[in-house]
C-alpha positions in Angstrom: -66.5 5.5 1.2 -65.3 9.1 0.7 -62.6 7.9 -1.7 -65.2 5.9 -3.8 -67.5 8.9 -4.0 -64.7 11.2 -5.0 -63.4 8.8 -7.6 -66.8 8.0 -9.3 -68.1 11.6 -9.2 -66.9 12.1 -12.8 -68.9 9.0 -14.1 -72.5 8.8 -15.3 -74.8 5.9 -14.2 -75.0 4.3 -17.7 -71.2 4.4 -18.0 -70.8 2.4 -14.7 -73.4 -0.2 -15.9 -71.6 -0.6 -19.3 -68.3 -1.2 -17.6 -69.8 -4.0 -15.4 -71.4 -5.7 -18.4 -68.1 -5.7 -20.3 -66.3 -7.1 -17.2 -68.8 -10.0 -16.8 -68.5 -10.8 -20.5 -64.7 -11.2 -20.2 -65.0 -13.4 -17.2 -67.5 -15.7 -18.9 -65.2 -16.0 -22.0 -62.1 -16.7 -19.9 -63.8 -19.5 -18.0 -64.7 -21.2 -21.3 -61.3 -20.8 -23.0 -58.9 -21.7 -20.1 -55.8 -23.2 -21.6 -54.8 -26.4 -19.8 -51.4 -27.9 -20.6 -51.7 -31.1 -22.7 -50.2 -34.4 -21.6 -47.4 -34.2 -24.2 -46.4 -30.7 -23.2 -46.3 -31.8 -19.6 -44.0 -34.7 -20.3 -41.6 -32.6 -22.4 -41.5 -30.1 -19.6 -40.6 -32.9 -17.2 -37.9 -34.2 -19.4 -36.2 -30.8 -19.7 -36.6 -30.1 -15.9 -35.0 -33.4 -14.9 -32.1 -32.9 -17.3 -31.5 -29.5 -15.7 -31.3 -31.3 -12.3 -28.4 -33.5 -13.7 -26.6 -30.4 -14.9 -27.1 -28.7 -11.5 -25.5 -31.7 -9.9 -22.6 -31.4 -12.3 -22.2 -27.7 -11.7 -22.3 -28.3 -7.9 -19.4 -30.7 -8.2 -17.4 -28.2 -10.2 -18.2 -25.4 -7.7 -17.1 -27.6 -4.8 -13.9 -28.4 -6.7 -13.1 -24.7 -7.0 -13.7 -24.2 -3.3 -11.5 -27.2 -2.4 -8.6 -25.7 -4.4 -8.6 -22.6 -2.0 -9.2 -24.8 1.0 -6.2 -27.1 0.1 -3.9 -24.0 -0.2 -4.9 -23.0 3.4 -4.4 -26.6 4.6 -0.9 -26.7 3.2 -0.1 -23.4 5.0 -1.5 -24.8 8.2 0.8 -27.9 7.9 3.8 -25.6 7.1 3.0 -23.7 10.3 3.0 -26.9 12.3 -0.7 -26.6 13.2 -3.3 -29.3 13.4 -5.7 -30.0 10.5 -9.1 -31.0 11.8 -11.2 -30.8 8.6 -13.3 -34.0 8.0 -12.8 -36.1 4.9 -9.2 -34.8 4.2 -6.2 -37.0 3.3 -2.8 -35.2 2.7 0.4 -36.7 1.3 3.7 -35.0 1.7 6.7 -36.6 -0.1 4.4 -39.6 -0.8 3.8 -40.1 2.9 0.5 -39.5 4.7 0.7 -36.5 7.1 -3.0 -36.0 7.6 -5.7 -38.7 7.5 -9.2 -37.5 8.6 -11.0 -39.9 6.3 -12.3 -43.4 6.9 -11.8 -44.4 3.3 -8.5 -45.8 1.9 -7.6 -48.3 -0.8 -4.3 -49.8 -2.0 -2.1 -47.8 -4.4 -4.1 -44.7 -3.6 -1.2 -42.3 -4.0 0.1 -43.8 -7.3 -3.4 -43.9 -8.7 -4.3 -40.2 -7.9 -0.9 -38.7 -8.6 -1.3 -39.7 -12.3 -4.6 -37.9 -12.7 -4.5 -34.4 -14.1 -8.1 -33.5 -13.3 -9.2 -31.6 -10.2 -11.8 -34.2 -9.3 -13.2 -37.7 -10.3 -15.9 -40.1 -9.3 -14.7 -43.2 -7.5 -16.8 -46.2 -6.4 -15.6 -47.3 -2.9 -17.5 -50.2 -1.2 -20.4 -49.9 -3.7 -20.8 -46.2 -2.8 -20.1 -43.5 -5.4 -17.8 -40.7 -4.1 -16.5 -37.5 -5.6 -12.7 -37.3 -5.0 -11.3 -33.8 -5.1 -7.6 -33.5 -5.9 -5.1 -30.7 -5.3 -1.4 -30.9 -6.2 1.3 -28.5 -5.2 5.1 -29.2 -5.3 5.6 -32.2 -2.9 2.0 -32.1 -1.6 -1.1 -34.1 -2.7 -4.4 -33.1 -0.9 -7.5 -35.3 -1.3 -11.0 -34.9 -0.1 -13.9 -37.4 -0.3 -17.6 -36.5 -0.6 -20.5 -38.8 -1.2 -22.5 -38.0 -4.3 -25.6 -38.5 -2.3 -24.8 -35.4 -0.2 -24.6 -33.3 -3.4 -27.8 -34.8 -4.8 -29.7 -34.1 -1.6 -28.7 -30.4 -1.9 -29.8 -30.0 -5.5 -32.5 -32.6 -6.4 -36.0 -32.3 -4.7 -37.2 -35.1 -2.5 -39.8 -36.4 -5.0 -37.1 -37.2 -7.6 -34.8 -40.3 -7.7 -31.1 -40.0 -8.8 -29.2 -43.1 -10.2 -25.7 -43.6 -11.6 -24.7 -46.3 -14.1 -21.2 -47.2 -15.4 -20.1 -50.4 -17.2 -23.6 -51.9 -16.8 -23.4 -51.5 -13.0 -26.1 -49.5 -11.3 -25.5 -47.5 -8.2 -28.8 -46.5 -6.5 -28.8 -43.6 -4.1 -32.3 -44.7 -2.9 -33.5 -48.0 -1.6 -36.9 -48.0 -3.3 -35.9 -48.6 -7.0 -33.7 -51.7 -6.9 -35.8 -53.6 -9.5 -36.1 -50.8 -12.0 -34.8 -51.6 -15.5 -32.9 -48.7 -17.1 -32.7 -48.2 -20.9 -29.9 -46.4 -22.9 -32.1 -43.5 -23.8 -32.1 -39.8 -23.0 -35.8 -39.5 -22.4 -38.5 -42.2 -21.9 -41.4 -43.3 -19.7 -41.6 -46.6 -17.9 -43.8 -48.5 -15.4 -42.6 -50.0 -12.2 -44.8 -51.5 -9.4 -48.0 -50.0 -11.0 -46.6 -46.5 -11.2 -45.6 -44.5 -14.3 -42.2 -42.8 -14.2 -40.7 -40.1 -16.4 -37.0 -40.8 -16.9 -34.3 -38.4 -18.1 -30.6 -39.2 -18.5 -27.3 -37.5 -19.3 -23.5 -38.1 -19.1 -22.1 -36.9 -15.8 -18.3 -37.6 -15.5 -15.9 -40.4 -16.4 -18.4 -42.5 -18.4 -20.8 -42.3 -15.4 -24.4 -41.8 -16.8 -26.9 -40.1 -14.5 -30.6 -40.9 -14.5 -33.4 -38.8 -12.8 -36.8 -40.4 -12.3 -40.1 -38.9 -11.0 -43.6 -40.1 -10.6 -45.8 -38.9 -13.5 -48.8 -38.5 -11.2 -47.0 -36.0 -9.0 -46.3 -33.8 -12.1 -50.0 -33.7 -13.1 -51.1 -32.8 -9.6 -48.7 -29.9 -9.4 -49.1 -28.5 -12.9 -53.0 -28.7 -12.8 -52.9 -26.5 -9.6 -50.6 -24.0 -11.3 -52.5 -23.9 -14.6 -56.0 -23.4 -13.1 -54.8 -20.5 -11.0 -53.1 -18.6 -13.8 -56.2 -17.4 -15.8 -54.5 -15.2 -18.3 -57.6 -14.1 -20.1 -59.3 -13.1 -16.9 -56.4 -10.8 -16.1 -56.4 -9.3 -19.6 -60.1 -8.5 -19.3 -59.6 -6.9 -15.9 -56.7 -4.8 -17.3 -58.9 -3.7 -20.2 -61.8 -2.6 -18.0 -59.4 -0.8 -15.7 -57.9 1.1 -18.7 -61.4 2.1 -19.9 -62.2 3.4 -16.4 -59.0 5.3 -16.1 -59.4 6.9 -19.5 -62.9 8.1 -18.6 -61.7 9.2 -15.2 -58.8 11.4 -16.5 -61.1 13.0 -19.2 -63.5 14.0 -16.5 -60.7 15.1 -14.2 -59.1 17.3 -16.9 -62.1 19.6 -17.1 -62.5 19.6 -13.3 -58.8 20.4 -12.7 -58.8 23.1 -15.4 -61.5 25.0 -13.4 -59.6 24.4 -10.2 -56.2 25.7 -11.7 -57.8 28.8 -13.1 -59.0 29.6 -9.6 -55.6 28.8 -8.1 -53.9 30.9 -10.7 -55.9 33.9 -9.6 -54.9 33.2 -6.0 -51.2 32.8 -6.9 -51.2 36.0 -8.9 -52.5 37.8 -5.9 -49.9 36.1 -3.7 -47.1 36.9 -6.2 -48.1 40.6 -6.2 -48.0 40.5 -2.3 -44.5 39.0 -2.4 -43.2 41.5 -4.9 -44.6 44.3 -2.8 -43.1 42.9 0.3 -39.5 42.4 -0.9 -38.6 46.1 -0.3 -37.1 46.6 -3.8 -38.3 48.2 -7.0 -39.7 45.8 -9.6 -40.6 47.1 -13.1 -41.7 45.1 -16.2 -40.4 46.7 -19.4 -41.1 45.7 -23.1 -38.5 45.8 -25.9 -39.2 49.5 -26.6 -38.5 50.7 -23.0 -42.2 51.0 -22.2 -43.3 50.3 -18.7 -45.8 47.4 -18.5 -46.1 47.1 -14.8 -44.4 48.4 -11.6 -44.8 47.6 -7.9 -45.7 50.2 -5.3 -42.1 50.6 -4.2 -41.4 52.6 -7.4 -44.8 54.2 -7.5 -44.1 55.7 -4.1 -41.2 57.7 -5.5 -42.3 58.6 -9.0 -45.6 59.2 -10.9 -45.6 56.1 -13.1 -48.2 55.0 -15.6 -48.3 52.0 -18.0 -46.8 52.9 -21.4 -44.4 55.5 -20.0 -40.7 55.3 -21.0 -38.7 53.8 -18.2 -35.7 56.2 -18.5 -38.0 59.3 -18.5 -40.6 58.2 -15.8 -38.1 56.6 -13.4 -34.8 58.4 -14.0 -36.0 61.7 -15.4 -33.8 61.4 -18.5 -34.7 62.5 -22.0 -32.8 59.6 -23.5 -31.9 56.0 -22.6 -29.7 55.8 -19.5 -25.9 55.8 -20.2 -25.1 52.4 -18.9 -28.4 50.7 -19.8 -28.1 48.1 -22.5 -31.6 46.6 -22.8 -30.9 45.4 -26.4 -28.0 43.3 -25.2 -30.1 41.6 -22.5 -32.8 40.8 -25.1 -30.3 39.6 -27.7 -28.0 37.5 -25.4 -30.8 36.4 -23.1 -28.6 36.9 -20.1 -28.9 38.8 -16.8 -26.9 42.1 -16.6 -26.2 44.3 -13.6 -25.3 48.0 -13.5 -24.3 50.3 -10.6 -25.9 53.8 -10.6 -25.8 56.8 -8.4 -29.0 58.9 -7.9 -30.9 56.5 -10.2 -34.4 57.4 -9.1 -35.3 61.0 -9.9 -35.6 63.2 -6.9 -33.9 60.7 -4.6 -30.2 60.5 -3.8 -28.4 57.3 -3.2 -26.6 54.3 -4.7 -28.5 51.6 -6.6 -27.9 48.2 -8.3 -30.1 47.8 -11.4 -30.5 44.2 -12.5 -32.0 43.5 -16.0 -33.3 39.9 -16.4 -35.0 38.6 -19.6 -38.5 37.1 -19.3 -38.9 34.2 -21.7 -42.0 32.5 -23.2 -42.4 28.7 -23.7 -40.5 29.0 -27.1 -37.5 30.6 -25.3 -38.1 34.1 -26.9 -37.8 37.3 -24.8 -41.2 38.9 -24.3 -40.2 41.4 -21.7 -37.5 42.4 -19.3 -37.7 42.5 -15.5 -35.9 45.4 -14.0 -35.0 45.0 -10.3 -33.9 48.2 -8.6 -32.0 47.6 -5.3 -31.1 50.4 -2.9 -27.5 50.0 -1.8 -27.1 53.4 -0.1 -26.6 52.0 3.4 -24.3 49.3 2.2 -22.1 51.6 0.2 -21.9 54.1 3.1 -20.9 51.2 5.4 -18.2 50.1 2.9 -16.9 53.6 2.8 -16.6 53.6 6.6 -14.9 50.2 6.6 -12.5 51.4 4.0 -11.7 54.5 6.0 -11.2 52.4 9.1 -9.0 50.0 7.2 -6.9 52.9 5.9 -6.6 54.3 9.4 -5.4 50.9 10.7 -3.0 50.5 7.8 -1.5 53.9 8.5 -0.9 52.8 12.1 0.7 49.6 11.0 2.9 51.3 8.3 4.2 53.8 10.8 5.0 51.3 13.6 8.8 51.1 14.0 8.7 47.3 14.2 8.4 45.0 11.1 5.0 43.2 10.9 4.5 40.2 8.7 1.7 37.7 8.4 2.1 34.3 6.7 0.0 31.1 6.2 0.5 27.5 7.3 2.9 26.9 4.3 5.0 29.9 5.4 4.0 32.0 2.4 4.0 35.7 3.3 0.6 37.3 3.0 1.0 40.9 4.2 3.9 43.2 5.3 4.3 46.8 6.4 6.9 49.3 5.1 9.3 48.6 8.0 9.5 44.9 7.1 10.5 45.9 3.5 13.1 48.2 4.9 14.4 45.6 7.4 14.8 43.0 4.7 15.7 45.5 1.9 13.0 44.0 -0.3 10.2 45.9 -2.0 8.2 42.7 -2.5 8.0 40.1 0.2 4.4 38.9 -0.4 4.1 35.3 -1.7 7.8 34.5 -0.8 8.7 31.9 1.9 9.4 33.7 5.2 12.1 31.0 5.9 14.1 32.5 3.1 14.5 35.7 5.2 14.5 34.2 8.8 16.7 31.1 8.7 16.0 29.8 12.2 14.2 26.5 12.3 14.0 26.5 16.1 11.8 29.6 16.0 9.3 28.0 13.7 9.3 24.7 15.6 8.5 26.7 18.8 5.6 28.5 17.0 4.2 25.2 15.6 4.3 23.5 19.0 3.3 26.4 21.3 1.3 28.7 19.0 3.1 31.6 20.7 6.7 32.8 20.8 7.7 35.8 22.8 11.0 37.8 22.7 13.0 35.3 20.6 16.4 36.6 19.8 18.1 35.6 16.5 19.8 37.1 13.5 18.7 37.9 9.9 20.8 38.5 6.8 20.6 42.0 5.3 23.1 42.7 2.5 25.4 40.0 3.8 25.3 41.6 7.3 24.0 39.9 10.4 21.3 42.0 12.0 20.2 41.1 15.6 16.4 41.0 15.9 13.9 40.1 18.6 10.8 38.3 17.3 7.4 37.7 18.8 4.9 35.5 16.9 1.3 34.4 17.4 -0.8 31.9 15.5 -4.3 33.2 14.6 -7.3 31.7 12.9 -8.6 33.5 9.8 -11.8 32.0 8.3 -10.8 28.5 9.4 -7.3 28.9 8.0 -4.3 29.0 10.3 -2.2 32.2 9.8 0.6 33.6 11.9 1.4 37.1 12.9 5.1 38.0 13.4 6.5 41.2 15.0 10.2 41.8 14.3 12.2 44.4 16.2 15.6 45.5 15.0 17.9 45.1 18.1 21.0 46.7 16.4 20.9 49.9 18.5 20.2 48.0 21.7 23.0 45.6 20.9 25.3 48.6 20.3 24.4 50.0 23.7 25.0 46.6 25.3 28.3 46.4 23.5 29.3 49.8 24.8 28.4 48.7 28.3 30.5 45.6 27.9 33.3 47.6 26.4 33.3 50.0 29.4 33.3 47.0 31.8 36.2 45.4 29.9 38.1 48.6 29.7 37.6 49.3 33.4 38.8 45.9 34.3 41.7 46.1 31.9 42.6 49.6 33.1 42.9 48.4 36.7 44.8 45.3 35.6 47.1 47.2 33.2 48.0 49.7 36.0 48.9 46.9 38.3 50.9 45.2 35.6 52.8 48.4 34.8 53.8 49.0 38.4 54.1 45.5 39.6 55.5 43.7 36.6 56.8 45.9 33.9 59.4 47.9 35.9 60.9 44.9 37.8 60.6 42.8 34.6 62.9 45.1 32.6 65.5 45.0 35.3 65.3 41.3 35.8 65.5 40.6 32.1 68.4 43.0 31.5 70.5 41.8 34.5 69.8 38.2 33.6 71.0 38.7 30.0 74.2 40.3 31.3 74.8 37.4 33.7 74.1 35.0 30.8 76.9 36.5 28.8 79.4 36.3 31.6 78.8 32.9 32.9 80.5 29.9 31.2 78.6 27.5 29.0 77.3 24.4 30.7 77.6 25.8 34.3 74.8 25.3 36.8 74.5 29.0 37.3 74.1 29.7 33.6 71.2 27.2 33.5 69.5 29.0 36.4 70.0 32.4 34.6 68.4 31.0 31.3 65.4 29.8 33.4 65.0 33.4 34.7 65.2 34.8 31.1 62.5 32.3 29.9 60.2 33.1 32.8 60.6 36.8 32.2 59.8 36.4 28.5 56.6 34.3 29.4 55.6 37.2 31.7 56.2 39.6 28.9 53.9 37.5 26.6 51.2 37.5 29.2 51.2 41.3 29.2 51.3 41.4 25.4 48.2 39.0 25.2 46.4 41.1 27.7 47.0 44.3 25.6 45.9 42.3 22.5 42.7 41.3 24.2 42.0 44.9 25.3 42.4 46.1 21.7 40.3 43.3 20.0 37.8 44.8 17.5 34.0 44.3 17.9 32.2 42.0 15.5 35.2 40.1 14.0 34.1 36.5 13.6 36.4 33.7 12.6 37.3 30.1 13.3 39.7 29.7 16.2 40.8 27.1 18.7 39.0 27.6 22.0 41.9 25.8 23.7 44.0 29.0 23.0 41.3 31.0 24.9 41.4 28.6 27.8 45.2 28.8 27.9 45.1 32.6 27.7 42.6 32.8 30.6 44.7 30.5 32.7 47.8 32.6 32.1 45.9 35.8 33.0 44.6 34.2 36.2 47.6 32.0 36.9 48.9 34.0 39.8 45.5 33.9 41.6 45.3 30.2 41.0 48.7 29.5 42.4 48.0 31.9 45.4 44.9 29.8 46.4 46.7 26.6 45.6 43.8 25.5 43.3 43.8 22.4 41.1 42.7 23.0 37.4 41.9 20.1 35.2 41.4 20.7 31.4 39.9 18.0 29.2 39.6 18.7 25.4 37.6 15.6 24.2 37.0 16.6 20.5 37.8 19.1 17.8 38.0 22.5 19.7 37.8 24.8 16.7 34.7 27.1 17.0 33.3 30.1 15.0 32.9 33.3 16.9 34.5 36.5 18.2 37.8 35.5 19.7 38.1 38.5 22.1 34.6 38.1 23.4 35.0 34.4 23.9 38.2 35.2 25.8 36.2 37.5 28.0 33.5 34.8 28.6 36.1 32.2 29.7 38.0 34.6 31.9 34.7 35.7 33.7 33.6 32.1 34.2 37.0 30.9 35.5 37.3 34.1 37.6 33.9 33.4 39.3 35.0 29.8 39.9 38.2 31.1 41.6 36.2 33.5 43.8 33.9 30.7 44.9 36.8 28.4 46.0 38.8 28.2 49.1 42.4 27.2 49.2 43.0 23.7 47.7 39.8 23.8 45.7 39.3 22.2 42.2 38.2 23.6 38.8 37.3 21.3 36.0 37.3 22.7 32.5 35.9 20.4 29.8 35.2 20.8 26.0 33.2 17.9 24.4 31.0 17.2 21.4 27.5 15.6 21.8 25.5 15.0 18.5 26.0 18.2 16.5 26.7 20.4 19.4 29.9 21.5 21.1 29.7 22.0 24.9 32.1 24.0 27.0 31.9 23.4 30.8 33.4 25.1 33.9 32.7 23.3 37.2 34.0 24.1 40.7 33.5 22.5 44.0 33.1 25.8 45.9 30.3 27.3 47.9 27.6 27.0 45.2 24.8 29.4 44.4 21.8 29.7 46.8 18.4 28.7 45.2 16.8 32.1 46.1 19.3 34.0 43.9 19.9 31.5 41.2 17.3 33.1 38.9 19.0 36.6 39.3 22.6 35.8 38.6 22.4 37.0 34.9 20.7 40.3 35.8 22.9 43.3 35.3 24.4 44.8 38.5 23.4 41.8 40.6 26.2 40.5 42.8 26.7 38.5 46.0 30.3 39.7 46.5 31.3 42.3 49.0 31.2 46.0 48.1 34.2 47.0 45.9 34.9 43.4 44.8 32.3 43.0 42.0 30.2 45.2 39.6 27.5 42.6 39.0 28.1 42.8 35.2 30.3 39.7 34.7 27.6 37.0 34.2 25.3 39.5 32.5 28.1 40.2 29.9 28.7 36.5 29.6 25.0 35.8 28.8 24.9 38.7 26.3 27.9 37.4 24.5 26.7 33.8 24.4 23.3 34.8 23.0 24.9 37.2 20.5 26.7 34.1 19.1 23.4 32.2 18.9 24.5 29.9 21.7 22.9 29.1 25.1 24.1 29.0 28.7 22.9 26.7 31.5 23.8 26.7 35.2 23.5 23.9 37.8 24.5 24.5 41.4 24.1 22.9 44.9 24.9 25.0 47.9 28.2 24.1 49.6 28.8 21.4 46.9 29.4 22.6 43.3 28.6 25.1 40.6 28.6 24.2 36.9 28.2 26.5 33.8 27.6 24.9 30.4 27.8 26.9 27.1 26.1 24.9 24.3 27.5 25.9 20.9 25.3 25.0 17.9 
């Protein structure tokens, strides 16, 4: 009821009565002039409707044929896969032989009859029943499907209609109730049968089959009368006309009512707008084209004495002329917002301000005024200054750190570097380059990718064609949802020099002791032996047994002299000389140096070289590694023990192995054997630097060393050379 009252409050009483009178007049006229379909129009409609049913049957057969083509393809695939076909109504020939027969219908010469037909379907009368025969041919296959036309007709034709086929003056009824009906060779006609009038439509279906559709004329009249009496078009037109009149009157009245309402709302919104402008905490000034102030909020009025009509540059800024950066004319001309940054913009108040000029347009798109928004940025600018100072402080720290610091993204593009990084790589500009161009060690980046953290990774970098040893620590960090990496690179050159000096001292100490022993124990007797043997060789007759013995003495003396010479060569070998050499020579050299100890303990030494034994490295240092490993193996063995030395290639790696069957290494000290000055030997028999030097030399070459041991069973050292 409230809705009706609100709706009709804009109408007068006489207007409501007038609308009711016009509405009743339209209803009365509509009842008199109802348009009922004539008998001829109804029959014509029936003819066309029944012909459409014949066409729908024809379309249905064609649609079923298309579906059968796809189905037949699948059936052939099923047969090729030796699976069972269980589809009803299917007959399949392969090489003129029946391979599938799921149909109860068959006639003689079926294959020869259908194989000559080029169509995809046809109508065949079998046992007085019309069937649609669908045909599919592919290579040596012929697939056939039967479907009664009655099934298709039942899907398409309504129950009150009769469907009949005629070919060669033979009639095929699909219903039992019209056997006595006489059909004429006409497209459209009416006929009587058993005191009932029928409307008949006919059309050609397929293969000279003519289709007839019949329906009872009385049923058509009954249905159409119901439809026509319900659809009173004129009544609806009248109702629509009345509704339009009511709506027009309603909106005219509502216009005046809404205008008063909106005027009141505008006053409220204006007050609300002023409240919002006052509450935003920023200065808002309305200025005309001549720099005159039209309006300003209290934020500005609290700082300056401002009246309407004052010049903005004088009243707000305290200037005699237009502000230096202000370009009010460009804002009006271009109709675009412009922003300026000022310092001490408001007179009598210090600080930083953003001044935003925005054009105010009318409905025609013309500028009528300019809105000036004054935003105080003093706190923000001071904060930016503090951030900048803090950033500079941190930058100074990073620049003065002795280690190189580099950050790079997920694509390995360098983002930032410090000065030490530029010095280390001798590059003034590293940013945007690929870090892998400077650190060529894929293993490092694989570790970082898998573990997100790498600590104390030793490798080499190229600097002016010089290998520089470095120690790298890297960490993956998240920066605004992007994955970046921080890398700290320490130049290990000085540390490596100190280690080399320590190694050199150990080597020189060992060689000094050995050389002293060689000088006293070998050199003096060796000269006498060699001289006297050569004198005897000259005096003894050729071919005598004694002469052969003397020659053996001379050869043994010369071998001993070569051992001393090799030892001195090893002691004098220069640091850092890398070259390709045969590691078998290093093994032979070590076995000659340690040969006397091996013979004294009666040890068995087996050497297996299973692949190309040429390696790239420092020959002298590799000599030292092999001597230390074999020497440790000798110390761990008792008389009659065995040492196995093997060099093999696995994938792209070369592996050098020294294995003994001695006392082994206890588990509690296994983790300490590479520590400097750690030894399990008696006092005076070891310095504890042997394996530490071995590990240092191996890592210096970029190789790795592994140890396996079982107490009282064996010890095995493997050097993996990449």
